[in-house]
VEXRO-152540 format. One record per atom (N, C-alpha, C): residue number from 0; residue in three letters; atom name; x, y, z. Coordinates in steps of 0.05 Angstrom, whole numbers. Layout:
<pts>
(NUM, 'Ala', 'CA', (X, Y, Z))
...
</pts>
This chain:
<pts>
(0, 'Met', 'N', (1105, -543, -1709))
(0, 'Met', 'CA', (1083, -524, -1706))
(0, 'Met', 'C', (1065, -527, -1730))
(1, 'Ala', 'N', (1039, -526, -1725))
(1, 'Ala', 'CA', (1019, -528, -1746))
(1, 'Ala', 'C', (999, -506, -1742))
(2, 'Ala', 'N', (989, -496, -1764))
(2, 'Ala', 'CA', (968, -475, -1764))
(2, 'Ala', 'C', (946, -483, -1783))
(3, 'Gly', 'N', (921, -483, -1774))
(3, 'Gly', 'CA', (898, -489, -1791))
(3, 'Gly', 'C', (882, -464, -1796))
(4, 'Tyr', 'N', (869, -462, -1819))
(4, 'Tyr', 'CA', (854, -438, -1826))
(4, 'Tyr', 'C', (825, -445, -1833))
(5, 'Ala', 'N', (808, -425, -1834))
(5, 'Ala', 'CA', (780, -429, -1840))
(5, 'Ala', 'C', (775, -440, -1868))
(6, 'Thr', 'N', (795, -438, -1885))
(6, 'Thr', 'CA', (793, -448, -1912))
(6, 'Thr', 'C', (797, -479, -1914))
(7, 'Arg', 'N', (800, -492, -1890))
(7, 'Arg', 'CA', (805, -520, -1888))
(7, 'Arg', 'C', (832, -528, -1899))
(8, 'Thr', 'N', (851, -510, -1897))
(8, 'Thr', 'CA', (879, -514, -1905))
(8, 'Thr', 'C', (896, -506, -1882))
(9, 'Gly', 'N', (922, -512, -1884))
(9, 'Gly', 'CA', (941, -504, -1863))
(9, 'Gly', 'C', (969, -508, -1871))
(10, 'Thr', 'N', (987, -502, -1853))
(10, 'Thr', 'CA', (1016, -505, -1857))
(10, 'Thr', 'C', (1028, -520, -1833))
(11, 'Leu', 'N', (1050, -533, -1839))
(11, 'Leu', 'CA', (1065, -548, -1818))
(11, 'Leu', 'C', (1094, -540, -1819))
(12, 'Glu', 'N', (1107, -538, -1796))
(12, 'Glu', 'CA', (1136, -535, -1794))
(12, 'Glu', 'C', (1145, -554, -1772))
(13, 'Leu', 'N', (1165, -570, -1778))
(13, 'Leu', 'CA', (1175, -590, -1758))
(13, 'Leu', 'C', (1204, -596, -1764))
(14, 'Thr', 'N', (1215, -612, -1746))
(14, 'Thr', 'CA', (1243, -622, -1750))
(14, 'Thr', 'C', (1241, -652, -1751))
(15, 'Asn', 'N', (1254, -664, -1772))
(15, 'Asn', 'CA', (1253, -693, -1775))
(15, 'Asn', 'C', (1274, -706, -1756))
(16, 'Ala', 'N', (1274, -733, -1755))
(16, 'Ala', 'CA', (1292, -748, -1738))
(16, 'Ala', 'C', (1321, -743, -1743))
(17, 'Ala', 'N', (1328, -735, -1767))
(17, 'Ala', 'CA', (1356, -729, -1774))
(17, 'Ala', 'C', (1364, -700, -1766))
(18, 'Gly', 'N', (1344, -684, -1756))
(18, 'Gly', 'CA', (1349, -657, -1748))
(18, 'Gly', 'C', (1345, -636, -1770))
(19, 'Ser', 'N', (1335, -645, -1794))
(19, 'Ser', 'CA', (1329, -626, -1815))
(19, 'Ser', 'C', (1303, -612, -1811))
(20, 'Arg', 'N', (1301, -587, -1819))
(20, 'Arg', 'CA', (1276, -572, -1817))
(20, 'Arg', 'C', (1258, -579, -1841))
(21, 'Cys', 'N', (1233, -581, -1835))
(21, 'Cys', 'CA', (1213, -589, -1855))
(21, 'Cys', 'C', (1189, -570, -1854))
(22, 'Lys', 'N', (1178, -564, -1878))
(22, 'Lys', 'CA', (1155, -547, -1880))
(22, 'Lys', 'C', (1136, -560, -1900))
(23, 'Gly', 'N', (1110, -555, -1896))
(23, 'Gly', 'CA', (1091, -566, -1915))
(23, 'Gly', 'C', (1064, -553, -1913))
(24, 'Asp', 'N', (1046, -563, -1930))
(24, 'Asp', 'CA', (1019, -553, -1931))
(24, 'Asp', 'C', (1000, -577, -1929))
(25, 'Phe', 'N', (976, -572, -1918))
(25, 'Phe', 'CA', (957, -594, -1916))
(25, 'Phe', 'C', (929, -583, -1921))
(26, 'Ala', 'N', (910, -601, -1926))
(26, 'Ala', 'CA', (882, -593, -1931))
(26, 'Ala', 'C', (864, -615, -1920))
(27, 'Tyr', 'N', (842, -607, -1909))
(27, 'Tyr', 'CA', (821, -626, -1899))
(27, 'Tyr', 'C', (803, -633, -1922))
(28, 'Tyr', 'N', (794, -659, -1922))
(28, 'Tyr', 'CA', (774, -667, -1941))
(28, 'Tyr', 'C', (748, -654, -1934))
(29, 'Arg', 'N', (732, -647, -1953))
(29, 'Arg', 'CA', (707, -633, -1949))
(29, 'Arg', 'C', (688, -649, -1931))
(30, 'Gly', 'N', (679, -637, -1910))
(30, 'Gly', 'CA', (660, -650, -1892))
(30, 'Gly', 'C', (671, -670, -1873))
(31, 'His', 'N', (698, -672, -1871))
(31, 'His', 'CA', (710, -692, -1853))
(31, 'His', 'C', (733, -680, -1837))
(32, 'Leu', 'N', (739, -692, -1815))
(32, 'Leu', 'CA', (763, -685, -1799))
(32, 'Leu', 'C', (786, -702, -1808))
(33, 'Glu', 'N', (789, -706, -1834))
(33, 'Glu', 'CA', (811, -721, -1845))
(33, 'Glu', 'C', (823, -705, -1868))
(34, 'Gly', 'N', (848, -709, -1874))
(34, 'Gly', 'CA', (860, -695, -1896))
(34, 'Gly', 'C', (887, -706, -1905))
(35, 'His', 'N', (901, -690, -1922))
(35, 'His', 'CA', (926, -699, -1933))
(35, 'His', 'C', (944, -675, -1937))
(36, 'Gly', 'N', (970, -680, -1941))
(36, 'Gly', 'CA', (989, -658, -1945))
(36, 'Gly', 'C', (1015, -668, -1956))
(37, 'Ile', 'N', (1033, -649, -1961))
(37, 'Ile', 'CA', (1060, -654, -1971))
(37, 'Ile', 'C', (1079, -638, -1954))
(38, 'Ile', 'N', (1101, -651, -1946))
(38, 'Ile', 'CA', (1122, -638, -1930))
(38, 'Ile', 'C', (1148, -640, -1945))
(39, 'Ala', 'N', (1164, -619, -1946))
(39, 'Ala', 'CA', (1191, -619, -1958))
(39, 'Ala', 'C', (1211, -610, -1937))
(40, 'Cys', 'N', (1233, -624, -1935))
(40, 'Cys', 'CA', (1254, -619, -1915))
(40, 'Cys', 'C', (1279, -607, -1929))
(41, 'Asp', 'N', (1294, -592, -1913))
(41, 'Asp', 'CA', (1318, -579, -1924))
(41, 'Asp', 'C', (1340, -598, -1931))
(42, 'Asp', 'N', (1337, -624, -1924))
(42, 'Asp', 'CA', (1357, -644, -1932))
(42, 'Asp', 'C', (1349, -657, -1959))
(43, 'Gly', 'N', (1327, -647, -1972))
(43, 'Gly', 'CA', (1318, -657, -1997))
(43, 'Gly', 'C', (1296, -678, -1996))
(44, 'Gln', 'N', (1290, -688, -1972))
(44, 'Gln', 'CA', (1269, -708, -1969))
(44, 'Gln', 'C', (1242, -695, -1971))
(45, 'Arg', 'N', (1223, -710, -1982))
(45, 'Arg', 'CA', (1195, -701, -1984))
(45, 'Arg', 'C', (1178, -724, -1973))
(46, 'Ala', 'N', (1154, -716, -1964))
(46, 'Ala', 'CA', (1136, -737, -1953))
(46, 'Ala', 'C', (1107, -729, -1959))
(47, 'Thr', 'N', (1091, -749, -1966))
(47, 'Thr', 'CA', (1063, -746, -1968))
(47, 'Thr', 'C', (1051, -756, -1942))
(48, 'Ile', 'N', (1031, -742, -1932))
(48, 'Ile', 'CA', (1019, -749, -1906))
(48, 'Ile', 'C', (988, -750, -1909))
(49, 'Lys', 'N', (976, -766, -1891))
(49, 'Lys', 'CA', (947, -766, -1887))
(49, 'Lys', 'C', (943, -763, -1857))
(50, 'Phe', 'N', (921, -751, -1849))
(50, 'Phe', 'CA', (916, -748, -1821))
(50, 'Phe', 'C', (887, -750, -1814))
(51, 'Val', 'N', (881, -755, -1789))
(51, 'Val', 'CA', (854, -758, -1779))
(51, 'Val', 'C', (851, -741, -1754))
(52, 'Gly', 'N', (831, -725, -1753))
(52, 'Gly', 'CA', (825, -709, -1730))
(52, 'Gly', 'C', (808, -725, -1710))
(53, 'Leu', 'N', (817, -727, -1685))
(53, 'Leu', 'CA', (802, -741, -1664))
(53, 'Leu', 'C', (781, -723, -1653))
(54, 'Thr', 'N', (787, -697, -1650))
(54, 'Thr', 'CA', (769, -677, -1641))
(54, 'Thr', 'C', (775, -652, -1658))
(55, 'Ser', 'N', (762, -630, -1652))
(55, 'Ser', 'CA', (768, -605, -1667))
(55, 'Ser', 'C', (795, -594, -1660))
(56, 'Ala', 'N', (808, -604, -1639))
(56, 'Ala', 'CA', (834, -593, -1631))
(56, 'Ala', 'C', (857, -614, -1630))
(57, 'Ser', 'N', (852, -639, -1637))
(57, 'Ser', 'CA', (873, -658, -1636))
(57, 'Ser', 'C', (869, -680, -1658))
(58, 'Gly', 'N', (891, -694, -1664))
(58, 'Gly', 'CA', (890, -715, -1684))
(58, 'Gly', 'C', (917, -727, -1687))
(59, 'Tyr', 'N', (920, -744, -1708))
(59, 'Tyr', 'CA', (945, -757, -1713))
(59, 'Tyr', 'C', (947, -762, -1743))
(60, 'Gly', 'N', (971, -769, -1752))
(60, 'Gly', 'CA', (974, -774, -1780))
(60, 'Gly', 'C', (1001, -786, -1786))
(61, 'Gly', 'N', (1006, -792, -1811))
(61, 'Gly', 'CA', (1031, -803, -1820))
(61, 'Gly', 'C', (1032, -807, -1849))
(62, 'Gly', 'N', (1054, -817, -1858))
(62, 'Gly', 'CA', (1058, -822, -1887))
(62, 'Gly', 'C', (1085, -835, -1892))
(63, 'Thr', 'N', (1095, -831, -1916))
(63, 'Thr', 'CA', (1121, -842, -1924))
(63, 'Thr', 'C', (1138, -821, -1938))
(64, 'Ser', 'N', (1163, -820, -1931))
(64, 'Ser', 'CA', (1182, -801, -1943))
(64, 'Ser', 'C', (1192, -811, -1969))
(65, 'Ser', 'N', (1205, -794, -1984))
(65, 'Ser', 'CA', (1215, -801, -2011))
(65, 'Ser', 'C', (1236, -823, -2010))
(66, 'Asn', 'N', (1249, -828, -1987))
(66, 'Asn', 'CA', (1268, -850, -1985))
(66, 'Asn', 'C', (1256, -875, -1971))
(67, 'Gly', 'N', (1229, -875, -1968))
(67, 'Gly', 'CA', (1215, -898, -1958))
(67, 'Gly', 'C', (1212, -899, -1928))
(68, 'Asn', 'N', (1222, -879, -1913))
(68, 'Asn', 'CA', (1219, -879, -1884))
(68, 'Asn', 'C', (1191, -871, -1876))
(69, 'Arg', 'N', (1183, -882, -1854))
(69, 'Arg', 'CA', (1156, -875, -1843))
(69, 'Arg', 'C', (1157, -848, -1830))
(70, 'Val', 'N', (1136, -832, -1834))
(70, 'Val', 'CA', (1132, -806, -1822))
(70, 'Val', 'C', (1109, -808, -1803))
(71, 'Arg', 'N', (1113, -797, -1779))
(71, 'Arg', 'CA', (1091, -798, -1759))
(71, 'Arg', 'C', (1086, -770, -1749))
(72, 'Leu', 'N', (1060, -763, -1748))
(72, 'Leu', 'CA', (1052, -736, -1738))
(72, 'Leu', 'C', (1032, -739, -1715))
(73, 'Pro', 'N', (1041, -743, -1691))
(73, 'Pro', 'CA', (1023, -744, -1669))
(73, 'Pro', 'C', (1011, -716, -1663))
(74, 'Gly', 'N', (987, -715, -1652))
(74, 'Gly', 'CA', (973, -690, -1647))
(74, 'Gly', 'C', (986, -674, -1625))
(75, 'Pro', 'N', (974, -651, -1619))
(75, 'Pro', 'CA', (949, -642, -1631))
(75, 'Pro', 'C', (954, -629, -1658))
(76, 'Leu', 'N', (936, -634, -1676))
(76, 'Leu', 'CA', (936, -620, -1702))
(76, 'Leu', 'C', (913, -600, -1701))
(77, 'Pro', 'N', (915, -578, -1716))
(77, 'Pro', 'CA', (895, -557, -1714))
(77, 'Pro', 'C', (868, -564, -1726))
(78, 'Ala', 'N', (847, -552, -1716))
(78, 'Ala', 'CA', (820, -556, -1726))
(78, 'Ala', 'C', (817, -543, -1753))
(79, 'Pro', 'N', (800, -553, -1771))
(79, 'Pro', 'CA', (798, -543, -1798))
(79, 'Pro', 'C', (787, -515, -1800))
(80, 'Ala', 'N', (770, -506, -1782))
(80, 'Ala', 'CA', (757, -480, -1784))
(80, 'Ala', 'C', (769, -461, -1763))
(81, 'Ser', 'N', (794, -465, -1755))
(81, 'Ser', 'CA', (806, -450, -1734))
(81, 'Ser', 'C', (830, -434, -1744))
(82, 'Thr', 'N', (836, -413, -1730))
(82, 'Thr', 'CA', (860, -398, -1735))
(82, 'Thr', 'C', (881, -402, -1713))
(83, 'Ser', 'N', (876, -422, -1696))
(83, 'Ser', 'CA', (894, -428, -1674))
(83, 'Ser', 'C', (918, -444, -1685))
(84, 'Thr', 'N', (939, -445, -1669))
(84, 'Thr', 'CA', (962, -461, -1676))
(84, 'Thr', 'C', (965, -484, -1657))
(85, 'Gly', 'N', (977, -505, -1666))
(85, 'Gly', 'CA', (983, -529, -1649))
(85, 'Gly', 'C', (1010, -540, -1657))
(86, 'Arg', 'N', (1018, -561, -1645))
(86, 'Arg', 'CA', (1044, -573, -1651))
(86, 'Arg', 'C', (1041, -599, -1666))
(87, 'Ala', 'N', (1059, -603, -1684))
(87, 'Ala', 'CA', (1060, -629, -1698))
(87, 'Ala', 'C', (1089, -638, -1697))
(88, 'Thr', 'N', (1094, -662, -1690))
(88, 'Thr', 'CA', (1122, -672, -1689))
(88, 'Thr', 'C', (1125, -698, -1704))
</pts>
C-alpha cells in the first residue's frame, strides 16, 4: 500500500519476497513525476528506491536492498499532489 500527499511525499507498506513486512518514506523531485525513497523491513533489510510516474495515478520503480538484492515496485504509485492511496508491491 502506498499513500501520496500534497507535500510531494508519501509512505509505503509492502511485503518482500521473503515474507517480511517493510515500511518506508518517499518524496517526489520538485517539478517531476520522479522521486526517491528508503524502505526498511522487519528482517533488518533496507533498500533505497527511485521511481517514475507514468501518469498522475501510476508508475514504477526499484532499487537495491542492503544485501544487494534487486527491489521492484510496479505501479500504481500515488500521484504527488494526491491524498489517494494505491498499491506498491
